[in-house]
C-alpha positions, 0 to 999 in steps of 0.5 A: 509532516503527514507525508513523512508519517505515511512514508515511515508507516509504509516502510515499516509495513513493507519490511514486516510483510516482506519478512512475513511472506518471503516467497510472495513479496521481496524488498531488498533493503531499507533504502528500497522500502523507503523509496517504495513507500515514497513512490506508493504515497505519490501514486496514491495521491495522483494515480489512485483517485483517477483509477477510482473514478474510472472504476466507480461502476465496478467498485459500486457493484462489488460493494467497494471490494474492487478497491483492493484490486486498485491498491494492488495495481498501484503496488504493481506500478510501484514495483514497475517504477522501482524495478522488479529486482529490488521490489518484487511481487511473485504474482498479482495475487501476491500484490492483492494479498499485500494490498489487503494486509496494508489496508488492514494495518493502515486501518488499525493504525489510523483507528489507534491514532484517531482514538489518541487524538480524540482523547487529547482534544 
């Protein structure tokens, strides 16, 4: 269930960001956004922890800001897996900006859902 919720949130965020930044980021269709969010969630479970372990020293030196670069790398990997015709970033900087926006939106969504969960308990 948690996987489906993450996929749904990422799908909506991909569509919104693609509309917000049309020259930097492109998603062709809803099906592409769903597939891209599923691939991204799988990469976040498998590849991202390995990248965090490998890059721990530089992440420590930059006070965690290198985590955005790792997120941008996973977004670029998602684009490479799906093909750049349907899920496209104009540059690595665009992927980095999308990674920052995704992190901010996910933080807000997680904060909201945790506040509602704590009120129920």
